[in-house]
C-alpha positions in Angstrom: 0.2 0.0 0.2 2.9 2.4 0.8 4.4 1.8 -2.8 0.8 2.3 -4.2 0.6 5.7 -2.5 4.2 6.6 -3.4 3.3 5.8 -7.0 0.2 8.0 -6.9 2.2 11.1 -5.7 4.6 10.6 -8.3 1.7 10.5 -10.8 0.2 13.6 -9.4 3.5 15.4 -9.5 3.9 14.6 -13.2 0.2 15.4 -13.9 0.9 18.9 -12.3 4.2 19.3 -14.5 2.5 18.1 -17.6 -0.2 20.7 -17.0 2.3 23.5 -16.6 4.2 22.6 -19.9 0.6 22.1 -21.6 -0.4 25.9 -20.5 3.2 27.2 -21.5 2.4 25.6 -24.7 -1.2 27.0 -25.1 0.4 30.3 -24.7 2.7 30.0 -27.8 -0.3 28.5 -29.4 -1.3 31.0 -31.7 2.4 32.1 -32.6 3.5 28.5 -33.7 2.9 26.6 -36.9 -0.1 24.4 -37.5 2.2 21.3 -37.8 4.9 21.9 -34.8 1.6 22.8 -32.7 -0.3 19.7 -33.7 3.0 17.4 -33.1 3.4 19.0 -29.7 0.0 18.6 -28.5 -0.3 14.9 -29.8 3.0 14.0 -27.7 1.3 16.2 -24.3 -2.0 14.2 -25.1 -0.1 10.9 -25.2 1.7 11.5 -22.0 -1.7 12.8 -20.2 -3.3 9.4 -21.7 -0.2 7.3 -20.2 -0.5 8.9 -17.0 -4.2 8.3 -16.5 -4.2 4.9 -17.7 -1.5 3.9 -15.1 -3.5 6.1 -12.4 -6.5 3.7 -13.5 -4.4 0.2 -13.1 -3.3 1.5 -9.8 -6.8 2.4 -8.8 -7.9 -1.3 -10.5 -5.0 -3.1 -8.4 -6.1 -1.2 -5.3 -9.9 -2.3 -5.5 -8.9 -6.0 -6.2 -6.4 -6.1 -3.2 -9.1 -5.0 -1.1 -11.5 -7.6 -2.4 -9.3 -10.2 -1.9 -8.5 -9.4 1.5 -12.3 -9.3 2.3 -13.0 -12.5 1.0 -9.9 -14.2 2.6 -11.6 -12.7 5.8 -14.9 -14.3 5.0 -13.2 -17.6 4.1 -11.6 -18.0 7.3 -14.6 -17.3 9.3 -16.7 -19.9 7.5 -13.6 -22.3 8.1 -14.2 -21.6 12.0 -17.3 -22.1 12.0 -17.2 -25.1 10.2 -14.6 -26.4 12.7 -17.1 -25.7 15.7 -19.9 -27.7 14.0 -17.4 -30.5 13.6 -16.4 -30.4 17.2 -20.1 -30.4 18.4 -20.9 -33.6 16.3 -17.8 -35.4 17.7 -19.1 -34.6 21.4 -22.4 -36.0 20.7 -21.1 -39.3 18.9 -19.2 -40.0 21.8 -22.0 -39.2 24.3 -24.1 -41.8 22.0 -21.4 -44.5 22.5 -21.2 -44.4 26.3 -25.1 -44.6 26.3 -24.5 -47.9 23.8 -22.3 -49.4 26.1 -24.4 -48.8 29.3 -27.4 -50.3 27.3 -25.3 -53.5 26.0 -24.2 -53.8 30.0 -28.0 -53.8 31.2 -29.2 -56.4 28.3 -27.7 -59.5 30.2 -29.4 -58.3 33.5 -33.0 -57.3 32.1 -34.4 -59.7 29.9 -37.8 -58.1 29.8 -36.4 -54.8 29.0 -34.6 -56.4 25.6 -37.3 -55.1 23.0 -37.2 -51.6 24.5 -33.5 -51.7 24.7 -33.4 -53.0 21.3 -35.5 -50.0 19.8 -33.4 -47.5 21.6 -30.4 -49.2 19.9 -32.1 -49.2 16.3 -33.0 -45.2 17.0 -29.2 -44.4 18.2 -28.0 -46.3 15.5 -30.2 -44.0 13.0 -28.8 -41.0 14.8 -25.4 -42.2 14.4 -25.9 -43.0 10.6 -27.3 -39.4 10.3 -24.5 -37.6 12.4 -22.1 -39.8 10.0 -23.8 -38.7 7.1 -23.4 -34.7 8.4 -19.8 -35.7 9.1 -19.1 -36.7 5.7 -20.9 -33.1 4.2 -18.9 -31.2 6.6 -15.7 -32.6 5.6 -16.3 -32.5 2.0 -17.1 -28.5 2.5 -14.0 -28.1 4.5 -12.1 -29.7 1.8 -13.9 -27.4 -0.8 -13.1 -24.8 1.4 -9.5 -25.4 1.5 -9.2 -26.0 -2.5 -11.0 -22.3 -2.4 -8.5 -20.9 -0.1 -5.6 -22.3 -2.1 -7.1 -20.8 -5.2 -7.5 -17.1 -3.8 -4.0 -17.4 -2.3 -2.8 -18.3 -5.9 -4.9 -15.2 -7.0 -3.1 -12.9 -4.5 -0.1 -14.0 -5.7 -0.8 -12.9 -9.3 -2.2 -9.8 -8.1 1.1 -8.9 -6.3 3.0 -9.8 -9.6 0.7 -7.5 -11.7 1.3 -4.8 -9.0 5.3 -5.2 -9.6 4.6 -5.3 -13.6 2.4 -2.0 -13.0 5.1 -0.6 -11.1 7.8 -1.0 -13.6 5.7 0.4 -16.1 5.0 3.5 -14.0 8.8 3.5 -13.9 9.2 3.5 -17.5 6.3 6.1 -17.9 8.4 8.7 -15.8 11.5 8.1 -18.0 9.4 8.9 -20.8 8.3 11.9 -19.5 11.6 13.0 -18.6 12.4 12.7 -22.3 9.3 14.6 -23.0 10.3 17.3 -21.3 13.7 17.4 -22.6 11.9 17.5 -26.2 9.5 20.3 -24.9 12.4 22.3 -23.9 14.0 21.7 -27.6 10.6 22.8 -29.1 10.6 25.6 -26.9 13.9 26.6 -28.2 13.0 26.3 -31.4 10.0 28.2 -31.1 11.8 31.1 -29.7 14.2 31.0 -33.0 11.0 30.8 -35.2 9.5 33.9 -34.0 12.6 35.4 -34.5 12.6 34.4 -37.9 8.8 35.5 -38.4 8.9 39.0 -39.0 11.6 38.8 -41.7 9.9 36.4 -43.5 6.6 37.9 -43.5 8.2 41.0 -44.9 10.0 38.9 -47.4 6.7 37.3 -48.4 4.8 40.7 -48.6 7.5 42.1 -50.7 7.2 38.8 -52.9 3.4 39.5 -53.3 3.4 42.9 -54.1 6.0 41.9 -56.9 3.7 39.4 -58.0 0.7 41.5 -58.3 3.0 44.2 -60.0 4.0 41.6 -62.6 0.6 40.0 -62.9 -0.5 43.7 -63.9 2.2 44.2 -66.4 1.4 40.6 -68.0 -2.2 41.4 -68.3 -1.6 44.7 -70.1 1.1 43.2 -72.5 -1.4 40.2 -73.0 -4.0 43.1 -74.0 -1.7 45.1 -76.3 -0.9 41.5 -77.8 -4.3 40.7 -78.7 -4.7 44.3 -80.2 -1.9 43.5 -82.2 -2.9 40.0 -83.2 -6.4 41.8 -84.3 -4.4 44.3 -86.5 -2.6 41.5 -88.1 -5.8 39.7 -89.2 -7.2 42.6 -90.6 -4.2 43.4 -92.5 -4.2 39.6 -93.7 -7.6 40.3 -94.6 -6.6 43.4 -96.8 -3.7 41.3 -98.3 -6.3 38.6 -99.1 -8.6 41.1 -100.8 -5.8 42.6 -102.7 -4.5 39.0 -103.8 -8.2 38.4 -105.3 -8.3 41.7 -107.1 -4.9 40.8 -108.3 -5.9 37.4 -109.4 -9.0 38.9 -111.3 -6.8 41.4 -113.0 -4.7 38.6 -114.4 -7.7 36.7 -115.1 -9.4 39.5 -117.3 -5.7 40.4 -118.8 -5.3 36.7 -119.8 -9.0 36.8 -121.5 -7.9 39.9 -123.2 -4.6 38.4 -124.5 -6.9 35.4 -125.8 -9.5 37.6 -127.5 -6.6 39.7 -129.4 -4.9 36.2 -130.3 -8.2 34.6 -131.6 -10.3 37.5 -133.2 -7.5 39.9 -134.1 -4.7 37.6 -134.5 -2.4 39.6 -132.4 0.1 38.9 -129.7 0.0 41.2 -126.7 3.7 40.6 -125.8 4.5 42.0 -129.6 2.1 44.7 -128.9 3.8 46.0 -125.6 7.1 45.7 -127.0 6.4 47.9 -130.2 6.5 51.7 -129.8 3.6 53.7 -130.7 3.5 54.2 -134.7 0.6 56.8 -135.1 0.6 59.8 -133.9 -3.5 60.0 -133.3 -4.8 60.9 -130.0 -6.6 58.2 -127.8 -10.0 60.1 -128.7 -9.4 59.6 -132.0 -8.5 55.9 -131.7 -11.5 55.2 -129.7 -13.7 56.9 -132.1 -12.1 54.5 -134.9 -13.0 51.6 -132.5 -16.5 52.5 -132.1 -16.6 52.8 -135.6 -15.3 49.2 -136.2 -17.3 47.9 -133.6 -20.3 49.3 -135.4 -19.1 47.9 -138.5 -18.7 44.7 -137.1 -22.4 44.8 -135.7 -23.5 45.6 -139.1 -21.9 42.5 -140.6 -23.8 40.5 -138.3 -23.1 37.6 -136.3 -19.9 35.4 -136.7 -20.8 32.2 -134.5 -24.7 31.4 -134.7 -24.1 29.4 -131.7 -22.7 32.1 -129.8 -26.2 33.4 -127.9 -27.1 30.0 -127.0 -23.6 29.7 -125.3 -24.0 32.7 -123.8 -27.5 32.2 -122.6 -26.4 28.8 -121.0 -22.8 30.6 -119.5 -25.5 33.3 -118.4 -27.8 31.0 -116.3 -25.0 28.9 -114.8 -23.6 32.2 -113.5 -26.6 33.3 -112.4 -27.2 29.8 -110.5 -23.6 30.1 -109.0 -23.9 33.6 -108.2 -27.4 33.1 -106.2 -25.9 30.0 -104.8 -22.8 32.2 -103.5 -25.3 35.2 -102.2 -27.3 32.2 -100.3 -24.0 31.2 -98.6 -23.0 34.7 -97.9 -26.4 35.3 -96.2 -26.6 31.8 -94.4 -22.7 32.8 -93.1 -23.9 36.3 -92.0 -26.7 34.7 -90.2 -24.6 32.2 -88.7 -22.0 34.7 -87.7 -24.9 36.7 -86.0 -26.3 33.7 -84.1 -22.7 32.6 -82.7 -22.2 36.3 -81.6 -25.6 36.2 -79.8 -25.0 32.9 -78.4 -21.6 33.9 -77.0 -23.2 37.2 -75.9 -25.8 35.1 -73.9 -23.4 32.5 -72.7 -20.8 35.1 -71.6 -23.8 37.1 -69.7 -24.9 33.8 -67.9 -21.2 32.7 -67.0 -20.7 36.2 -65.5 -23.9 36.1 -63.4 -23.4 32.6 -62.0 -19.4 33.6 -61.4 -20.5 36.6 -59.5 -23.0 34.4 -57.8 -21.1 31.8 -57.0 -18.1 34.3 -56.1 -20.5 36.0 -53.5 -21.7 32.4 -51.8 -18.1 31.1 -51.9 -16.9 34.1 -49.9 -20.0 33.8 -47.4 -19.4 30.0 -46.8 -15.7 30.2 -46.6 -16.0 32.7 -43.7 -18.8 30.4 -42.0 -16.6 27.2 -42.1 -13.2 29.6 -41.0 -13.7 32.9 -39.2 -14.8 36.3 -40.3 -11.0 37.6 -40.7 -10.2 34.7 -43.3 -10.4 35.9 -46.9 -11.0 34.1 -50.3 -11.8 34.8 -53.5 -12.3 33.6 -57.2 -10.2 35.4 -59.8 -10.8 35.2 -63.5 -7.5 34.5 -65.3 -8.4 35.5 -68.9 -11.4 38.2 -68.3 -11.2 39.1 -72.0 -12.1 35.4 -73.1 -14.7 34.0 -70.9 -15.4 31.1 -73.0 -11.9 29.5 -72.2 -10.8 31.4 -69.3 -9.9 29.5 -66.4 -10.7 30.4 -62.7 -8.3 30.6 -60.0 -9.1 29.9 -56.6 -7.8 32.0 -53.7 -7.9 31.2 -50.2 -5.9 32.8 -47.2 -6.7 31.7 -43.8 -5.7 33.9 -40.8 -2.0 33.8 -40.1 -1.3 32.3 -43.6 -0.3 33.9 -46.8 0.0 30.9 -49.5 0.5 31.6 -53.0 -1.5 28.6 -54.1 -4.5 26.1 -52.8 -1.8 23.1 -52.4 0.3 24.9 -49.7 -3.0 24.6 -47.2 -3.1 21.8 -45.2 -5.4 18.5 -45.8 -8.2 19.8 -43.4 -8.0 23.6 -45.0 -8.0 22.0 -48.3 -11.1 20.0 -47.5 -13.1 23.1 -45.8 -12.1 25.1 -48.8 -13.5 22.5 -51.5 -16.5 21.8 -49.4 -17.1 26.0 -49.3 -16.8 26.0 -53.1 -19.2 23.0 -53.6 -22.1 24.7 -51.6 -21.1 27.9 -53.6 -22.2 26.4 -56.7 -24.9 24.4 -54.7 -26.6 27.5 -53.8 -27.0 28.9 -57.1 -29.5 26.2 -57.9 -30.1 24.0 -54.7 -30.9 20.4 -55.6 -33.2 18.1 -53.7 -30.8 15.5 -52.5 -27.2 15.8 -51.8 -24.7 12.7 -51.4 -21.4 13.4 -49.2 -19.1 10.5 -49.2 -16.7 10.9 -45.9 -16.2 14.9 -46.3 -15.3 15.2 -42.9 -12.5 12.5 -42.7 -9.8 15.2 -42.8 -11.6 17.6 -40.1 -10.9 17.9 -36.5 -13.6 18.3 -34.2 -14.0 22.1 -34.3 -14.1 22.0 -38.1 -16.5 19.0 -38.1 -19.0 21.3 -35.7 -18.9 23.8 -38.4 -19.5 21.5 -41.1 -22.4 19.8 -39.4 -24.1 23.3 -38.6 -23.9 24.1 -41.9 -25.3 20.8 -43.5 -28.1 21.6 -40.9 -28.9 25.1 -41.8 -29.0 23.9 -45.6 -30.9 20.9 -44.8 -34.3 23.2 -44.9 -33.9 23.2 -48.6 -32.3 19.8 -49.5 -32.0 16.3 -48.3 -28.4 15.4 -47.2 -27.0 11.9 -47.2 -23.7 11.5 -45.5 -21.6 8.5 -45.6 -19.3 9.2 -42.1 -17.2 7.3 -39.7 -17.3 10.5 -37.7 -19.4 10.3 -34.1 -19.9 14.1 -34.1 -21.5 14.0 -37.3 -23.4 11.3 -36.3 -25.0 12.9 -33.5 -26.1 15.9 -35.6 -28.0 13.8 -38.2 -31.9 12.8 -38.1 -31.8 9.1 -39.1 -28.6 7.0 -39.2 -28.6 3.9 -41.4 -26.0 1.3 -40.2 -25.0 -1.9 -42.4 -24.7 -5.1 -40.7 -23.8 -8.6 -41.9 -25.3 -11.2 -39.4 -25.1 -14.0 -41.7 -21.6 -14.1 -44.3 -22.9 -12.7 -47.5 -26.1 -11.3 -46.3 -26.3 -7.5 -45.4 -29.0 -5.9 -43.3 -30.0 -2.1 -43.2 -30.4 -1.1 -39.3 -32.1 2.4 -39.2 -32.1 4.8 -35.9 -34.6 7.6 -36.3 -33.6 10.4 -33.5 -36.9 12.6 -34.7 -39.2 10.4 -32.5 -36.8 10.8 -29.7 -36.6 14.5 -29.7 -40.4 14.9 -29.9 
């Protein structure tokens, strides 16, 4: 008992020391990095759990020892009572033997009282037999009690062995606590060093952010200028193509004139171009002479009788092709107008949906984190809404990550949940299924998550697959899947709404 009390004093002392260290860790909680805080808290919680476990073992051993001592006292009293009963039985047995001897001595002298003595003898024999039976029973009880006493003594020896083992475990726990103190001192020294470097790192981070946003603004301006230059290049290419088309048409006209001169007038254009002017007549006079010649040709009549039919056929074909061309041009213009209207409508709908989702994302994000945390949705290419990407910015309090991948697993889960519900609030669905969304969250964030689910459950029905007890305690109905027989699953529902009513 003295060893147990001494161990309890050691345990209480260790608990007080752990509580002091835990309080000092809590004072630096807001200044530490989250991963280091969690590691330190886990080590402290582990030590506290070991201390409580050792204390529970000591209490169990004390109660077992007390119960064993009480049972041994009860068994000793019972054994004494049985011994007293056996002694009384032996005295009675000796008395009966004396009376039997007296009766046998009187048989020789009293013949008439033989029958009465014989009857008394039979009665005494029956009582003797009963006493023998009782003696046998009492002896059996004594043997059983002796066996039970031996068994209890063995149990007591086992309990002493357990107490020694628990004492060794407690010694090891004390050693581990001392090691944890050294580790805690090392962590505190690291914390001091981190706090010294914190301001310098934050200053560098702010400068890097300013440089990033400055470069981003310059990049957007250069991209805008580049788009204007691309549009100017496209206009220039279009003008060049039109000039090329006109040049091709002129080449075709020139080729037609060359062929006409060669066929009708037997004149080669190259020869005419190479020769100088052979007459001194002016251009007007030459034109008048050309008109006269044309009239003379007209007066001469048609040279080719099938020319009109060929012209008519070519004219019909030309008109048909021209009509198809005009239809294609009209269809193209109509299609371009439709595309512009669709793009304008789609861009307008996208902007409205984007603005609504952005507002919802900021509200839900602050509900899941705190009002001091900030987040935003940024269009990477706002001038091209059809192909632009959307950048998600999330900055919890005390952090300035350059991308969402630098957040912890729980923070990324809360950010993704906020984005999911921001889109969900645009057009709420009647059903929403969530598969282990709360797995990476701690207890505090699980509470915020369940509160948000309860708030949105007025308009939608949520089906959540979870192993978290806190989430289970906040739902209306729990459906558990069990397998009472191999290969046969059974659904077990538990409705809490009837209990709340």
